[in-house]
DOVOVEX-189464 format. One record per residue (C-alpha): residue number from 1; residue in three letters; chain; x negated, y negated, z negated. Coordinates in steps of 0.1 Angstrom, whole numbers, plus 5000, padded with zeros to 4 digits. Layout:
<torses>
> lumnu_kevex_vexlum_u_v_w
> NUM_ALA_A_X_Y_Z
...
</torses>
This chain:
<torses>
> lumnu_kevex_vexlum_u_v_w
> 1_ALA_A_4855_3737_1849
> 2_LEU_A_4886_3741_1829
> 3_LEU_A_4902_3775_1824
> 4_ASN_A_4936_3787_1811
> 5_ALA_A_4940_3814_1784
> 6_ALA_A_4938_3841_1811
> 7_GLY_A_4904_3828_1823
> 8_ALA_A_4917_3814_1856
> 9_HIS_A_4904_3781_1868
> 10_VAL_A_4931_3754_1867
> 11_CYS_A_4912_3721_1873
> 12_ASP_A_4879_3704_1869
> 13_GLY_A_4868_3678_1844
> 14_VAL_A_4839_3655_1835
> 15_LEU_A_4819_3656_1802
> 16_ILE_A_4820_3620_1790
> 17_ASN_A_4811_3627_1754
> 18_PRO_A_4796_3657_1737
> 19_LYS_A_4830_3667_1725
> 20_TYR_A_4853_3654_1752
> 21_VAL_A_4860_3664_1788
> 22_LEU_A_4880_3639_1809
> 23_THR_A_4904_3655_1834
> 24_THR_A_4939_3646_1848
> 25_ALA_A_4972_3644_1830
> 26_SER_A_4988_3662_1860
> 27_CYS_A_4966_3692_1851
> 28_ALA_A_4970_3690_1814
> 29_MET_A_5008_3687_1816
> 30_THR_A_5011_3716_1841
> 31_HIS_A_4986_3740_1825
> 32_THR_A_4975_3751_1791
> 33_ILE_A_4938_3744_1790
> 34_ALA_A_4920_3769_1768
> 35_LYS_A_4883_3768_1776
> 36_ALA_A_4857_3745_1793
> 37_ILE_A_4828_3758_1812
> 38_ILE_A_4802_3732_1814
> 39_GLY_A_4772_3734_1838
> 40_GLY_A_4784_3767_1855
> 41_LEU_A_4807_3784_1880
> 42_THR_A_4844_3789_1877
> 43_THR_A_4841_3826_1867
> 44_THR_A_4849_3847_1837
> 45_LEU_A_4816_3866_1839
> 46_PRO_A_4789_3857_1814
> 47_GLN_A_4765_3830_1828
> 48_ASP_A_4731_3818_1816
> 49_GLY_A_4724_3782_1807
> 50_VAL_A_4760_3771_1805
> 51_ASP_A_4782_3760_1776
> 52_GLU_A_4815_3779_1773
> 53_ILE_A_4835_3761_1746
> 54_MET_A_4871_3765_1736
> 55_VAL_A_4894_3735_1739
> 56_ALA_A_4909_3723_1705
> 57_LYS_A_4936_3701_1720
> 58_THR_A_4945_3680_1750
> 59_MET_A_4956_3643_1751
> 60_THR_A_4973_3627_1781
> 61_HIS_A_4976_3590_1789
> 62_PRO_A_5010_3580_1776
> 63_SER_A_5021_3562_1808
> 64_TYR_A_5016_3592_1830
> 65_SER_A_5048_3609_1817
> 66_VAL_A_5068_3578_1824
> 67_ASP_A_5057_3567_1860
> 68_HIS_A_5028_3590_1869
> 69_THR_A_5003_3561_1867
> 70_ASN_A_4969_3564_1849
> 71_ASP_A_4966_3602_1858
> 72_VAL_A_4940_3610_1830
> 73_ALA_A_4938_3633_1800
> 74_LEU_A_4912_3643_1775
> 75_ALA_A_4903_3678_1764
> 76_GLU_A_4888_3678_1730
> 77_LEU_A_4862_3706_1726
> 78_SER_A_4861_3728_1695
> 79_ALA_A_4823_3723_1694
> 80_ALA_A_4798_3697_1708
> 81_SER_A_4783_3705_1743
> 82_SER_A_4746_3705_1746
> 83_LYS_A_4748_3693_1782
> 84_MET_A_4742_3658_1793
> 85_HIS_A_4774_3636_1796
> 86_ILE_A_4780_3608_1820
> 87_ASP_A_4789_3572_1811
> 88_VAL_A_4823_3558_1822
> 89_TYR_A_4821_3527_1844
> 90_ASP_A_4832_3495_1826
> 91_GLY_A_4835_3472_1857
> 92_SER_A_4802_3454_1851
> 93_ASP_A_4771_3448_1873
> 94_VAL_A_4758_3481_1885
> 95_GLY_A_4724_3466_1896
> 96_PHE_A_4729_3465_1934
> 97_THR_A_4725_3434_1955
> 98_ASP_A_4754_3446_1975
> 99_CYS_A_4777_3474_1963
> 100_ARG_A_4782_3485_1999
> 101_MET_A_4746_3498_1997
> 102_MET_A_4754_3520_1968
> 103_SER_A_4757_3557_1974
> 104_ILE_A_4789_3572_1959
> 105_THR_A_4793_3609_1955
> 106_ALA_A_4824_3630_1953
> 107_LEU_A_4821_3665_1938
> 108_SER_A_4840_3693_1954
> 109_ARG_A_4841_3730_1945
> 110_GLN_A_4834_3757_1971
> 111_ALA_A_4834_3793_1960
> 112_GLY_A_4832_3781_1924
> 113_VAL_A_4801_3760_1931
> 114_LEU_A_4801_3722_1929
> 115_THR_A_4789_3704_1960
> 116_LYS_A_4782_3668_1967
> 117_LYS_A_4800_3647_1994
> 118_THR_A_4790_3611_2003
> 119_VAL_A_4818_3586_2004
> 120_THR_A_4824_3549_2005
> 121_THR_A_4851_3528_1987
> 122_VAL_A_4881_3515_2006
> 123_PRO_A_4893_3479_1998
> 124_GLN_A_4923_3480_1975
> 125_ALA_A_4945_3460_1999
> 126_THR_A_4936_3483_2028
> 127_CYS_A_4944_3514_2009
> 128_VAL_A_4978_3500_1997
> 129_ASN_A_4987_3491_2033
> 130_HIS_A_4977_3526_2045
> 131_TYR_A_4999_3544_2021
> 132_TRP_A_5027_3518_2027
> 133_TRP_A_5026_3525_2064
> 134_TYR_A_5025_3562_2059
> 135_TYR_A_5051_3566_2032
> 136_GLY_A_5071_3534_2035
> 137_THR_A_5065_3523_2000
> 138_ARG_A_5038_3502_1982
> 139_GLY_A_5042_3521_1949
> 140_ALA_A_5017_3549_1956
> 141_ILE_A_4986_3529_1951
> 142_GLY_A_4984_3508_1920
> 143_HIS_A_4955_3491_1902
> 144_ASP_A_4949_3525_1885
> 145_VAL_A_4938_3540_1918
> 146_LEU_A_4904_3539_1936
> 147_CYS_A_4904_3549_1973
> 148_VAL_A_4875_3564_1992
> 149_GLN_A_4867_3577_2026
> 150_GLY_A_4838_3595_2043
> 151_ASP_A_4829_3632_2040
> 152_VAL_A_4863_3640_2023
> 153_ASP_A_4899_3640_2033
> 154_ASN_A_4933_3648_2017
> 155_CYS_A_4935_3681_2034
> 156_ASP_A_4903_3693_2017
> 157_ALA_A_4913_3721_1993
> 158_THR_A_4879_3719_1977
> 159_LEU_A_4887_3686_1961
> 160_THR_A_4903_3699_1929
> 161_LYS_A_4920_3678_1903
> 162_GLY_A_4896_3663_1878
> 163_GLY_A_4867_3663_1903
> 164_ALA_A_4842_3635_1896
> 165_LEU_A_4835_3604_1917
> 166_TYR_A_4802_3589_1905
> 167_ALA_A_4773_3567_1915
> 168_VAL_A_4737_3564_1906
> 169_THR_A_4724_3529_1898
> 170_PRO_A_4690_3516_1908
> 171_ALA_A_4678_3523_1873
> 172_GLY_A_4688_3560_1878
> 173_LYS_A_4718_3559_1855
> 174_HIS_A_4748_3580_1865
> 175_VAL_A_4782_3562_1861
> 176_LEU_A_4816_3578_1865
> 177_LEU_A_4839_3557_1888
> 178_GLY_A_4869_3580_1892
> 179_ILE_A_4884_3615_1888
> 180_LYS_A_4905_3633_1915
> 181_SER_A_4941_3623_1909
> 182_ASP_A_4974_3640_1916
> 183_ILE_A_4979_3622_1950
> 184_SER_A_4968_3653_1970
> 185_VAL_A_4994_3658_1998
> 186_CYS_A_4977_3667_2031
> 187_ASN_A_4976_3634_2051
> 188_PRO_A_4951_3613_2071
> 189_LEU_A_4950_3586_2044
> 190_PRO_A_4920_3575_2021
> 191_VAL_A_4915_3599_1992
> 192_ALA_A_4928_3586_1959
> 193_TYR_A_4910_3589_1926
> 194_THR_A_4921_3575_1892
> 195_ARG_A_4901_3544_1886
> 196_ILE_A_4880_3549_1854
> 197_SER_A_4875_3512_1846
> 198_GLN_A_4913_3508_1844
> 199_VAL_A_4917_3535_1817
> 200_ARG_A_4884_3530_1799
> 201_GLN_A_4900_3513_1768
> 202_TRP_A_4924_3542_1764
> 203_ILE_A_4895_3567_1767
> 204_LEU_A_4876_3549_1740
> 205_SER_A_4906_3546_1717
> 206_ALA_A_4914_3583_1721
> 207_THR_A_4879_3598_1716
> 208_MET_A_4868_3603_1681
> 209_GLY_A_4843_3576_1671
> 210_GLY_A_4846_3559_1705
> 211_SER_A_4873_3533_1695
> 212_VAL_A_4859_3499_1683
> 213_PHE_A_4881_3471_1670
> 214_PRO_A_4879_3443_1645
> 215_ALA_A_4884_3448_1608
> 216_MET_A_4921_3444_1610
> 217_LYS_A_4952_3466_1606
> 218_LEU_A_4983_3466_1630
> 219_LYS_A_5014_3463_1608
> 220_VAL_A_5045_3476_1626
> 221_THR_A_5079_3465_1614
> 222_VAL_A_5110_3479_1631
> 223_GLU_A_5134_3450_1631
> 224_LYS_A_5164_3465_1650
> 225_ILE_A_5173_3498_1666
> 226_MET_A_5201_3502_1691
> 227_MET_A_5204_3537_1705
> 228_PRO_A_5230_3563_1715
> 229_ASN_A_5235_3596_1698
> 230_HIS_A_5204_3619_1699
> 231_GLY_A_5181_3590_1706
> 232_THR_A_5147_3588_1689
> 233_LEU_A_5121_3562_1683
> 234_LYS_A_5086_3576_1675
> 235_ILE_A_5057_3556_1662
> 236_TYR_A_5022_3572_1665
> 237_GLN_A_4990_3561_1648
> 238_GLY_A_4967_3560_1678
> 239_THR_A_4972_3558_1715
> 240_TYR_A_4984_3593_1725
> 241_GLU_A_5012_3616_1715
> 242_ASP_A_5001_3640_1687
> 243_HIS_A_5025_3653_1662
> 244_ALA_A_4997_3651_1635
> 245_ASN_A_4994_3613_1641
> 246_MET_A_5031_3605_1641
> 247_ALA_A_5038_3579_1615
> 248_VAL_A_5076_3581_1617
> 249_GLU_A_5105_3594_1639
> 250_LEU_A_5136_3572_1636
> 251_ASP_A_5171_3582_1649
> 252_SER_A_5195_3558_1633
> 253_LYS_A_5201_3521_1634
> 254_CYS_A_5203_3523_1596
> 255_GLN_A_5166_3529_1596
> 256_ALA_A_5158_3494_1608
> 257_GLY_A_5133_3476_1584
> 258_HIS_A_5109_3506_1584
> 259_VAL_A_5073_3495_1581
> 260_SER_A_5042_3515_1591
> 261_ASP_A_5007_3508_1603
> 262_ASP_A_4980_3521_1627
> 263_GLY_A_4964_3544_1600
> 264_GLY_A_4930_3530_1608
> 265_MET_A_4932_3542_1645
> 266_GLY_A_4930_3507_1660
> 267_GLY_A_4962_3511_1680
> 268_VAL_A_4998_3523_1679
> 269_LEU_A_5019_3541_1705
> 270_ILE_A_5057_3536_1705
> 271_VAL_A_5078_3561_1723
> 272_TYR_A_5115_3556_1728
> 273_GLN_A_5136_3586_1740
> 274_PRO_A_5172_3576_1748
> 275_GLY_A_5189_3610_1741
> 276_ASN_A_5178_3645_1734
> 277_ALA_A_5158_3668_1757
> 278_SER_A_5187_3674_1780
> 279_ARG_A_5192_3636_1783
> 280_ASP_A_5227_3640_1768
> 281_THR_A_5233_3605_1755
> 282_SER_A_5270_3610_1748
> 283_CYS_A_5278_3574_1758
> 284_GLY_A_5288_3556_1789
> 285_PRO_A_5270_3530_1810
> 286_THR_A_5279_3501_1787
> 287_CYS_A_5264_3519_1757
> 288_LEU_A_5232_3527_1777
> 289_ASP_A_5229_3491_1788
> 290_GLU_A_5229_3479_1751
> 291_GLN_A_5203_3504_1738
> 292_GLY_A_5167_3495_1729
> 293_PHE_A_5148_3483_1699
> 294_GLU_A_5129_3453_1684
> 295_ILE_A_5095_3457_1668
> 296_ASP_A_5072_3431_1653
> 297_ILE_A_5035_3440_1654
> 298_GLU_A_5013_3418_1631
> 299_ALA_A_4975_3420_1630
> 300_VAL_A_4966_3419_1592
> 301_GLY_A_4931_3410_1581
> 302_CYS_A_4911_3422_1551
> 303_GLU_A_4921_3395_1526
> 304_ALA_A_4958_3396_1534
> 305_ASN_A_4960_3434_1534
> 306_PHE_A_4942_3436_1500
> 307_MET_A_4963_3410_1484
> 308_ALA_A_4995_3428_1495
> 309_GLN_A_4983_3460_1476
> 310_ALA_A_4995_3466_1440
> 311_ASN_A_4962_3484_1432
> 312_HIS_A_4931_3463_1439
> 313_SER_A_4908_3492_1441
> 314_GLU_A_4880_3499_1466
> 315_GLY_A_4902_3524_1485
> 316_SER_A_4929_3498_1490
> 317_CYS_A_4902_3476_1507
> 318_ILE_A_4882_3499_1529
> 319_ASP_A_4899_3533_1532
> 320_PRO_A_4927_3534_1559
> 321_HIS_A_4939_3568_1545
> 322_TRP_A_4942_3556_1508
> 323_HIS_A_4977_3555_1495
> 324_ALA_A_4989_3541_1462
> 325_MET_A_5015_3559_1441
> 326_ASP_A_5041_3533_1451
> 327_GLY_A_5037_3542_1487
> 328_ALA_A_5016_3511_1497
> 329_MET_A_4994_3516_1527
> 330_GLY_A_4957_3519_1527
> 331_GLY_A_4927_3497_1534
> 332_ILE_A_4909_3487_1566
> 333_HIS_A_4877_3502_1579
> 334_GLY_A_4849_3476_1581
> 335_CYS_A_4862_3454_1553
> 336_GLN_A_4837_3446_1525
> 337_TYR_A_4847_3453_1488
> 338_HIS_A_4834_3432_1459
> 339_LYS_A_4840_3445_1424
> 340_ALA_A_4855_3423_1397
> 341_SER_A_4830_3408_1373
> 342_MET_A_4825_3426_1339
> 343_ASP_A_4839_3396_1319
> 344_GLY_A_4869_3394_1342
> 345_SER_A_4861_3358_1354
> 346_MET_A_4859_3369_1390
> 347_PRO_A_4887_3393_1404
> 348_ALA_A_4880_3421_1429
> 349_MET_A_4879_3407_1464
> 350_CYS_A_4881_3422_1499
> 351_THR_A_4865_3402_1527
> 352_SER_A_4860_3404_1564
> 353_PRO_A_4826_3413_1577
> 354_MET_A_4804_3382_1583
> 355_CYS_A_4811_3365_1616
> 356_GLU_A_4778_3352_1630
> 357_MET_A_4761_3346_1663
> 358_THR_A_4723_3352_1666
> 359_GLU_A_4718_3336_1700
> 360_ARG_A_4693_3307_1698
> 361_TRP_A_4701_3273_1710
> 362_GLN_A_4676_3276_1738
> 363_ALA_A_4695_3306_1753
> 364_LEU_A_4726_3285_1759
> 365_GLY_A_4712_3268_1790
> 366_PRO_A_4710_3300_1811
> 367_MET_A_4744_3311_1797
> 368_GLU_A_4760_3278_1808
> 369_VAL_A_4745_3282_1843
> 370_ALA_A_4760_3318_1843
> 371_GLY_A_4794_3305_1833
> 372_THR_A_4795_3323_1800
> 373_ALA_A_4788_3294_1776
> 374_PHE_A_4801_3258_1771
> 375_ALA_A_4787_3231_1748
> 376_GLY_A_4794_3195_1738
> 377_GLY_A_4791_3169_1711
> 378_LEU_A_4815_3169_1682
> 379_GLY_A_4822_3131_1684
> 380_HIS_A_4844_3119_1656
> 381_ARG_A_4844_3154_1641
> 382_MET_A_4806_3151_1634
> 383_GLU_A_4797_3160_1598
> 384_LYS_A_4765_3149_1580
> 385_ASN_A_4756_3149_1544
> 386_GLN_A_4728_3162_1521
> 387_THR_A_4737_3199_1526
> 388_HIS_A_4745_3202_1563
> 389_GLU_A_4747_3184_1596
> 390_TYR_A_4770_3193_1624
> 391_GLY_A_4767_3174_1656
> 392_VAL_A_4773_3198_1685
> 393_TRP_A_4794_3228_1693
> 394_THR_A_4793_3257_1717
> 395_CYS_A_4819_3284_1729
> 396_VAL_A_4806_3316_1743
> 397_ARG_A_4821_3348_1757
> 398_ASP_A_4808_3383_1762
> 399_TRP_A_4776_3377_1744
> 400_ASN_A_4771_3406_1720
> 401_GLU_A_4796_3434_1714
> 402_ASP_A_4788_3439_1677
> 403_GLU_A_4791_3402_1669
> 404_GLN_A_4822_3398_1690
> 405_LEU_A_4838_3427_1671
> 406_ARG_A_4830_3412_1637
> 407_CYS_A_4845_3378_1648
> 408_GLY_A_4876_3395_1664
> 409_VAL_A_4868_3380_1698
> 410_ARG_A_4883_3399_1728
> 411_PRO_A_4865_3406_1761
> 412_ASN_A_4865_3373_1782
> 413_GLU_A_4877_3353_1752
> 414_LEU_A_4857_3323_1740
> 415_GLY_A_4843_3324_1704
> 416_CYS_A_4834_3288_1692
> 417_TYR_A_4807_3277_1667
> 418_TRP_A_4793_3245_1653
> 419_PHE_A_4756_3241_1652
> 420_GLU_A_4741_3233_1617
> 421_GLU_A_4710_3212_1624
> 422_MET_A_4692_3217_1591
> 423_THR_A_4692_3255_1591
> 424_ARG_A_4694_3259_1628
> 425_THR_A_4723_3284_1625
> 426_TRP_A_4758_3287_1639
> 427_SER_A_4790_3282_1619
> 428_TRP_A_4820_3301_1631
> 429_ARG_A_4850_3279_1639
> 430_GLY_A_4874_3305_1655
> 431_VAL_A_4883_3316_1690
> 432_ASN_A_4890_3288_1715
> 433_GLY_A_4927_3293_1712
> 434_GLU_A_4923_3279_1676
> 435_ALA_A_4893_3256_1681
> 436_ARG_A_4906_3240_1713
> 437_LEU_A_4872_3230_1725
> 438_VAL_A_4872_3242_1761
> 439_GLU_A_4900_3233_1786
> 440_LYS_A_4913_3260_1809
> 441_ALA_A_4900_3242_1840
> 442_ARG_A_4865_3241_1826
> 443_TYR_A_4867_3278_1816
> 444_GLU_A_4878_3287_1852
> 445_GLN_A_4848_3268_1865
> 446_GLY_A_4826_3291_1845
> 447_LEU_A_4845_3322_1859
> 448_ASP_A_4838_3307_1895
> 449_ALA_A_4801_3304_1886
> 450_GLU_A_4799_3340_1873
> 451_GLU_A_4818_3354_1903
> 452_ALA_A_4795_3336_1927
> 453_ARG_A_4765_3351_1908
> 454_LEU_A_4779_3387_1907
> 455_ALA_A_4794_3387_1942
> 456_ASN_A_4789_3422_1957
> 457_HIS_A_4773_3432_1925
> 458_ILE_A_4803_3449_1909
> 459_ILE_A_4828_3474_1923
> 460_LEU_A_4859_3463_1906
> 461_PRO_A_4860_3427_1894
> 462_THR_A_4886_3419_1867
> 463_ARG_A_4917_3402_1879
> 464_ARG_A_4916_3364_1872
> 465_GLY_A_4950_3365_1855
> 466_ASP_A_4937_3391_1829
> 467_MET_A_4908_3369_1821
> 468_THR_A_4927_3337_1815
> 469_SER_A_4957_3351_1798
> 470_HIS_A_4945_3341_1763
> 471_PHE_A_4949_3304_1773
> 472_GLU_A_4987_3311_1775
> 473_LEU_A_4990_3323_1739
</torses>
């Protein structure tokens, strides 16, 4: 339960990390959340066996303030909770032969006590049509919303904002599927929850230690600014609006050319405000039509970032917060620093972590059947001499998170290797967009094979367009 400074219950939340409670942006932007009571009732009276922890700060999903989508927020606790947290659902196989057999539970609050209610998911298209029929618009239900029906309805006042929607897998693992969103007008429609798998990447990026990304830096260059009087362009290091993480606030076209980076946060948030708080833009329709900005975002690797530094120290290689006296930006977390040789024959170097794959050749057969690996002969590109022999290649996806991270391979993207026959090891050749070893049609055949295997095993399959988008790069 989340309370305000006066001790009143304002909404619920879910502990997803010892230091973070997930709730709704609609709650966090309406109330000042001061305290979290974890494992107890919504009361100001002392309770045994519960954690009462002050909230250090709240972070809301940036898109909620724009169009009310992705209704989620995070409350960072001032101290770690001792209670067990729940894992957020990532859209993968939950272990059921048929997801319709899975018991999904919605938590409601009656007289301060959490109670369980059994529900079932409503197909997305069905829910969209229900809301369209009732409100006359399709905009209410997007991909960020999960609809349920059963022992709940939209007139149930016990379904408070931030209430959990979860399931228990056959292995006994609890997974969080959704939290009660702001769509709460009394009506006969399916009950809407914010879909957790849709916002999982934002959650990971915003929670301390949860964000994972390759050893690269995002370099942001403002190429052009076109704004009316009082307009501002803010660049944040990270994925939520926090003044402490604001890299720069620009308010003039003369500031074009500014360069900043992600500060080691793995992401940047760009917020354009066309006018001051009162929206007084002091210009007419023509002026407003011409406003905007142009920004170039470049992913810079360890070697390129290091060579751009004037000071080739360890900090300029590995420390994102290191700054030289000349104002040059810092290093990149995850890079590897190599000191210069004593005699000066070898300069200092900064290299990317080793990109490797530990899967054995024998494991590729089952992966090919599953649609996650492809292999073939190198043909005229075959190499053979006294030191190495390359005759075959493979491209794999979603095989090992740590290895994918070191290689900079995104989810669903193919990483390609050549097989060295003498040492029986894999040699990295780049993502498929660079190596060009697997055609799009063949890749989609693999997706078909995987979808057939996982039919009814997952709740929210990824949209096919999202999985093939890297072929269009």
